[in-house]
C-alpha angles and dihedrals in degrees: 000000000000120000121220107241092213089062092050091050091048092050089048091051093049092049091048090049091050091049092048091049093048093050091047093050092048092051091048091049091053099039109113093005140071131246108270092236091060092062097065106109090018128107108267111252109258121232141170121222139163119259122221085259091057096251120136108243127189124196088230089060084078094054106142094037128085106244134207104204109199123190108197146144136221090240094053114108098197088049088061090055093050099047098073089050089051091050090055094042091051090054093044099043102024093089089054092060099273126140132184114209117191120204113197109215100182133096096244115127117261087250093055092047090048092052091048093050090049094051087048092053093238114187098180135073116281114201127197103245129222126205091238091061090051089049092053088059092051098273123300098231090150121059125240102036117169132194124191116212124192127223093273092054096257119138109242097179148339136212128202117208130354113335129180120272091247090060088057091048093051093047091046091053090047093052090046093052094053128072132015123300113229109243116239109267116233 
C-alpha cells in the first residue's frame, strides 16, 4: 500500500505545531512561578484576597493552624464532589487547629459564588481568587488543586484533581502533626 507523501508532510506539520504549542504553554504556565512540586517543604506563598463577605484575608492569618488550601471553581465537577467532604472534615478537624480555605478561580460573580457555596453548605472561608495567586503556587491549570500547609506555614503536600477522601484525611493529619500550634491569646 502506497502512502501519499502530502499526507505524511501534513501529519508531520500538525505534530510539530502541537509540540510547539505545548512547549509554549508549559513555559507560560511556569513563567513567574515555580513548579508546584518545588513548593513542598517551603513556606506557602502568602497572599491577600477578598472573602465573599468583602473582608481582606491573608493566608498568614491562619498561621498556627494546619490549612487545606483548595483552588476550585463553580463549574468544576470534581470540586462539587469534594466540597461535602471538606464540610465534614472542617467539622471533624477544626477543633484540633485545622482550617480549610477555598479559593474560587472562576469568572463567576461573587454573588453567584456565594450562592453556590451556600447551596453546598460550605462552612469555611471562600476567597475570590486571582491568577497571580495561582501562579505563585506554580499555576493551577487543574481544578481542583489542593495544598496542605502545616502550622508553621510550610507546604507539606499537594494534590491535583479529585482524590479520595482518605487521601485528604492522611494529608490533614500530616499537616496537623507538623509545626507549632499557636497558643490561645488571653
